[in-house]
VEXGU-483859 format. One record per residue: x, y, z of N, C-alpha, C in turn; residue number from 1. Coordinates in steps of 0.05 Angstrom, whole numbers, plus 32768, in hexadecimal, padded with zeros to 4 digits. Layout:
     nX     nY     nZ    caX    caY    caZ     cX     cY     cZ   pos
      X      Y      Z      X      Y      Z      X      Y      Z   NUM
...
REM end
This chain:
     nX     nY     nZ    caX    caY    caZ     cX     cY     cZ   pos
   7ECD   7CC9   855B   7ED0   7CD8   8543   7EE2   7CF7   854B     1
   7EF7   7CF8   8535   7F08   7D0F   8538   7EFB   7D26   8535     2
   7F07   7D3F   8540   7F06   7D56   8533   7F14   7D66   8520     3
   7F0A   7D72   8513   7F1D   7D83   84F6   7F11   7D9D   84F4     4
   7F21   7DA5   84E9   7F1A   7DC1   84DB   7F18   7DC4   84BB     5
   7F09   7DD0   84AB   7F0F   7DD3   8495   7F1D   7DE5   8484     6
   7F27   7DE0   8475   7F42   7DED   846A   7F36   7DFB   8450     7
   7F40   7E16   844B   7F3A   7E24   8430   7F4F   7E21   841D     8
   7F46   7E0E   840A   7F5F   7E08   83FA   7F55   7DF4   83E5     9
   7F5E   7DFE   83CE   7F4B   7DEB   83AF   7F68   7DE4   83A0    10
   7F62   7DD0   839A   7F76   7DC2   837E   7F6A   7DAE   8367    11
   7F75   7DB0   8356   7F64   7D98   8344   7F77   7D7E   8347    12
   7F67   7D69   8341   7F79   7D51   8347   7F8B   7D4B   8330    13
   7FA0   7D4E   8332   7FB4   7D43   8319   7FA8   7D2A   8302    14
   7F9F   7D1D   830E   7F99   7D06   8301   7F79   7D07   82F5    15
   7F6B   7D11   8305   7F47   7D0F   82F3   7F44   7D2F   82F6    16
   7F53   7D39   82FB   7F49   7D5C   82F8   7F33   7D66   8301    17
   7F24   7D5B   8318   7F0C   7D62   8328   7F1C   7D78   8340    18
   7F07   7D8F   8345   7F12   7D9D   8351   7F11   7D98   8372    19
   7F23   7D98   8382   7F1F   7D8A   83A2   7F20   7DA3   83B0    20
   7F0B   7DA8   83BC   7F03   7DC1   83D1   7EFD   7DB6   83E4    21
   7EFF   7DA6   83F4   7EF9   7D92   840A   7F0D   7D8D   8421    22
   7F1C   7D9F   841E   7F37   7D94   8439   7F30   7D9E   8453    23
   7F40   7D8C   8468   7F3B   7D8A   847D   7F54   7D8C   8493    24
   7F55   7D94   84AD   7F6F   7D93   84BB   7F66   7D86   84D2    25
   7F75   7D7A   84DC   7F71   7D74   84F7   7F84   7D83   850E    26
   7F94   7DA2   8503   7FA1   7DA9   8515   7F8F   7DB8   852B    27
   7F98   7DB3   854A   7F86   7DB8   855D   7F78   7DD7   8558    28
   7F89   7DEA   854F   7F82   7E09   8548   7F6A   7E0E   8538    29
   7F67   7DF7   8525   7F4C   7E00   850A   7F3A   7DEE   8521    30
   7F3D   7DDF   852D   7F22   7DD2   8538   7F02   7DDB   8532    31
   7EF4   7DD4   8520   7EDE   7DE1   851F   7ED4   7DFB   850E    32
   7EF2   7E01   8501   7EEB   7E1C   84F7   7EF7   7E11   84D4    33
   7EF0   7E2B   84CC   7EFF   7E2F   84AD   7F15   7E3E   84A8    34
   7F28   7E36   849F   7F45   7E42   84A4   7F54   7E43   8485    35
   7F66   7E57   8487   7F75   7E5C   8471   7F90   7E44   846E    36
   7F91   7E36   8462   7FA3   7E1C   8458   7FC2   7E28   8465    37
   7FC4   7E41   846C   7FE3   7E4E   8474   7FE9   7E4C   8490    38
   7FCB   7E4C   84A0   7FC1   7E4D   84B8   7FC5   7E2C   84C7    39
   7FCE   7E16   84B8   7FCF   7E07   84C0   7FE4   7DF5   84BC    40
   7FEE   7DDC   84C4   8003   7DCC   84C0   8004   7DB8   84B1    41
   7FED   7DA8   84AF   7FE1   7D91   849C   7FC9   7D93   8491    42
   7FC7   7D90   847A   7FA3   7D8B   8472   7FA5   7D77   8462    43
   7F8E   7D6D   8457   7F88   7D57   8449   7F6F   7D5B   843A    44
   7F71   7D47   842B   7F50   7D43   8419   7F58   7D2E   8405    45
   7F42   7D23   83F9   7F44   7D0A   83E5   7F32   7D17   83CE    46
   7F3C   7D09   83B4   7F2D   7D0D   839C   7F13   7CFB   839A    47
   7EF9   7D05   839C   7EE0   7CF1   8395   7EDC   7CE4   8382    48
   7EE6   7CF5   8370   7EEA   7CE1   8355   7F02   7CC9   834E    49
   7F17   7CD8   8355   7F2A   7CBB   834F   7F34   7CAA   8368    50
   7F32   7CB3   8385   7F35   7CB0   8396   7F51   7CB9   83A4    51
   7F63   7CCB   8397   7F7B   7CD1   839D   7F7B   7CD6   83B7    52
   7F90   7CD9   83CC   7F92   7CE6   83E1   7FA7   7CFE   83DE    53
   7FA7   7D15   83F1   7FB0   7D23   83F2   7FB8   7D2F   840E    54
   7FD3   7D33   8414   7FD7   7D40   8435   7FEE   7D51   842B    55
   7FE9   7D6C   8431   8002   7D7F   8436   8002   7D7B   8457    56
   801D   7D7D   8456   8038   7D81   8472   8045   7D99   846E    57
   8046   7DA9   8482   8050   7DC5   8488   8065   7DB7   84A1    58
   8082   7DBA   84A3   808D   7DB6   84B1   8091   7DC5   84CC    59
   8097   7DD7   84BF   8096   7DF4   84D6   8085   7E04   84D7    60
   8077   7E19   84ED   8064   7E2D   84E7   807C   7E41   84DC    61
   8068   7E50   84C8   8078   7E6A   84C6   8063   7E85   84C2    62
   806C   7E9B   84C4   8053   7EA7   84BC   8046   7EAE   849C    63
   8057   7EAF   8494   804F   7EA7   8474   8054   7E95   8465    64
   8042   7E7F   845E   8041   7E71   844E   803B   7E6C   8431    65
   8045   7E60   841A   8037   7E57   8401   8038   7E3F   8402    66
   8025   7E32   83F1   8021   7E17   83F2   8031   7E04   83EC    67
   804C   7E15   83D8   805D   7DFE   83CF   8072   7DFB   83EC    68
   8068   7E0B   8402   807B   7E03   841F   8077   7DE9   8426    69
   8060   7DDC   8425   8057   7DC7   842B   8062   7DB0   841D    70
   8060   7D94   8422   8069   7D7C   8418   804F   7D70   8417    71
   804F   7D6B   83FD   8034   7D5D   83F0   8035   7D42   83F1    72
   8025   7D30   83FC   8026   7D13   83F5   800B   7D08   83E9    73
   800D   7CFC   83DC   7FF7   7CF3   83C6   7FFD   7CD2   83C7    74
   7FE6   7CCE   83D1   7FDF   7CA6   83D0   7FC7   7CA3   83C9    75
   7FC0   7C85   83BD   7FAA   7C7B   83B3   7F9A   7C6C   83C9    76
   7F80   7C77   83C6   7F68   7C61   83CE   7F6C   7C45   83CE    77
   7F71   7C3D   83B1   7F6A   7C22   839F   7F7C   7C20   838C    78
   7F83   7C02   8390   7F99   7C02   837B   7F8F   7BFD   8359    79
   7F78   7C03   8352   7F72   7C04   833D   7F7A   7C25   832A    80
   7F7C   7C33   833D   7F89   7C53   832E   7FA7   7C4F   832D    81
   7FB1   7C37   8331   7FD4   7C37   832A   7FE1   7C41   8317    82
   7FD5   7C3C   8304   7FDE   7C46   82E2   7FD9   7C6A   82E3    83
   7FC3   7C6F   82EA   7FC5   7C88   82F0   7FDA   7C97   82FD    84
   7FE0   7C8E   8317   7FEA   7C99   832C   8010   7C99   8325    85
   8016   7C84   8315   802F   7C7F   830C   8037   7C98   82F7    86
   8026   7CA0   82EF   8027   7CB3   82DA   8027   7CD7   82E6    87
   8028   7CD5   8305   801F   7CEF   8314   8041   7CF1   8322    88
   8048   7D05   830B   8062   7D11   8319   8064   7D2B   8317    89
   8059   7D3D   832D   8051   7D56   8323   805B   7D62   833B    90
   806A   7D7B   833E   806B   7D92   8359   8053   7D99   8363    91
   8053   7DA6   8379   8039   7DB4   8380   803C   7DD2   836F    92
   804F   7DDD   836B   8048   7DEF   8357   8038   7DEE   8339    93
   8045   7DD1   8332   8037   7DCC   8314   801B   7DC2   8318    94
   8013   7DBB   8331   7FF5   7DB5   8337   7FE6   7DCF   833D    95
   7FF2   7DE6   8346   7FE6   7DF8   8349   7FE5   7E0B   8328    96
   7FF8   7E0A   8317   7FFC   7E16   82FF   7FDC   7E05   82F0    97
   7FDB   7DEC   82F5   7FCB   7DD3   82E6   7FB3   7DE8   82EC    98
   7FAB   7DEA   8305   7F8C   7DF0   8315   7F85   7E16   830B    99
   7FA2   7E1E   830C   7F9A   7E3C   8301   7F92   7E3C   82E2   100
   7F9F   7E27   82CC   7F96   7E25   82B6   7F7C   7E1F   82AF   101
   7F75   7E08   82BB   7F58   7DFE   82BF   7F42   7E10   82CD   102
   7F45   7E25   82D8   7F36   7E3D   82E6   7F2F   7E50   82CF   103
   7F4A   7E5A   82BF   7F3E   7E68   829F   7F30   7E65   828C   104
   7F28   7E47   8290   7F1B   7E39   8279   7F00   7E3E   827B   105
REM end
């Protein structure tokens, strides 16, 4: 079984709106630790409710970075969610804005 580190990050799933807080990384610098997302080049999680997989990749190390500096990949765990997934056309900034609006409610 591979080693991983926990990543401090949260966002709402754009399909089912469930808050995703259990993020991990396999970046060697974070093994066994809990780190900020800005300290790693890659982190990932899946939505327990609808099964979407989210993975953030950062191509270069920088000292200061924001979540929109990362490339986001979203994929399906099962084809049954395809209709919901086809309507997903959001940028990282839009996902964060949706999350902020949910937090205010």
